[in-house]
N, C-alpha and C positions, 0 to 999 in steps of 0.2 A: 578069579572072582569075576562074575558076569554082572556088571552094574547096569541096571535098566531104570531103576526108580531112586531118585535122590531127594531127600527131605532137607530143606534149608530153613531153619528158623530165622525170622527177620524181625527187627525192632526199629529199623531206621537209622541205627548207629553206623559209624564208619566201619566198625569191625564186622557187623552183619553183612554189609555190602562187600567187604573183602571175602567173606565166606561165600556169598553169592557168586562173585567173580570166579573163585576157585571151582565152585560147583558147575558153573557154566563151562569152564574149561574141561572138566572131567566129563560132563554130559556130551560135549561135542566129540570127544574121543571115543565114547562108548555108545553113542546114539541113544542116550538116556533122556528121560523126562525129569523135570524138576517140579516139586511141589513146595511152594513157599508157605510157611506157616507163621502167622502172626498171632501171638497169644496175648489177649488183653486181660488185665487183672479183674478179679471179682472182689467186690467190696462187701463187708459184713452187712446183713440186712438192716441193722440199726442205724447205719450211716449211708446206706446205698442211695437214698433219696438225695442227700446232700451232694453226692458224687455224680449224679445223673448228668449234669451238664458236662462234666469232665469225660464221662464215658462216651457221650455223643461226640465230643471233640476227638477223643482217642480213636474212636471208630473211623471217623473221617480221615484222620492222619494215617491209620493203618491201611485204608483203601488206597490212599495216595501213594504210600510206599510200595504197595503191592503192584499198582499200575506201573510205577517206575521200574520195579524188578522185572515185570513181564516184558516191558519194552527192552530192557537190557538183554534179556534172554533171547527175545525174538530177533534182535539185531545180529545175534550170533547163530541164528537158526535152531534154537533150542525151544522145545515146547515147555511152557511154564503154566502150572495150575496154581491158583491161590486159595488159601484157606485161612479164614479169620475166626478165631474162637475165643471164648472167655474161659479162664481157669488159671492154674498155677503153671507158669512156663515150663519149669523143670519136668513136672509130672506129665503135662500134656504132650510135650515134645517126645519124650521117651515112650509114652503109651502109644502115640500115633505111629511112631517108627516101628514099634513091635507089632501092633495089631494089623497094620496095613502092609506089613512085610516089605518095608523099604530095604534097599540093598546097601544104602549108605546115608549117614547124616553128616552134613557139612555145616559146622556152627562156628561163628566168630567168637573169639575169646575177648574178654573185656579187661585187658591189661591197662593199667593207668600210670605206668612209669615207676621208676624206683624199684623198691622191694616187691610191690604188687605185680610188676611185670613178669616176675618169675612164676606166678601162680595163675591158674585158670580162673575165669570168672565163676561165680557161684552157680549160675545156670549151666554153663558149659560143663563144669565139674560134675554137677548132678546128673546131667544127661549121659556123660561118659560112664558113670557108675550104674545108672539104671537101664541103659539101653542094651538090648541083646543084639542090636545091629551095630556094625562098625561105625565109629564116630571119628571124623576128621575135624580137629580144632584148628582154625586158621587165625593167626595173629596178624 
């Protein structure tokens, strides 16, 4: 398998950073580029106005996380592109991976210890099932 384009969903969590670390390692081995994807939630129209201050804050936070991710990749000599969109994370990640013909999706799992640690996070699980592109889930 020739890996040249890697998609890494990011949300600022420790698990997503572990996924980024693994993607950077793979990208260095394959001379691949990484696209970091941050999906912000969309709120229903009837409550969207109430959530506007939160959306502004979430967007600022997403930009900050993407800047950090770009720096991490650059320190290892890997080209990082960032993309911030609004939508349903599971659907947007899988759709982008499929439509833009990524070679690999590297996503952090959200295990929380105990019994939950044995299962994938709901977004990671959804991406695994929806994606036509190979998905590496990093714990």
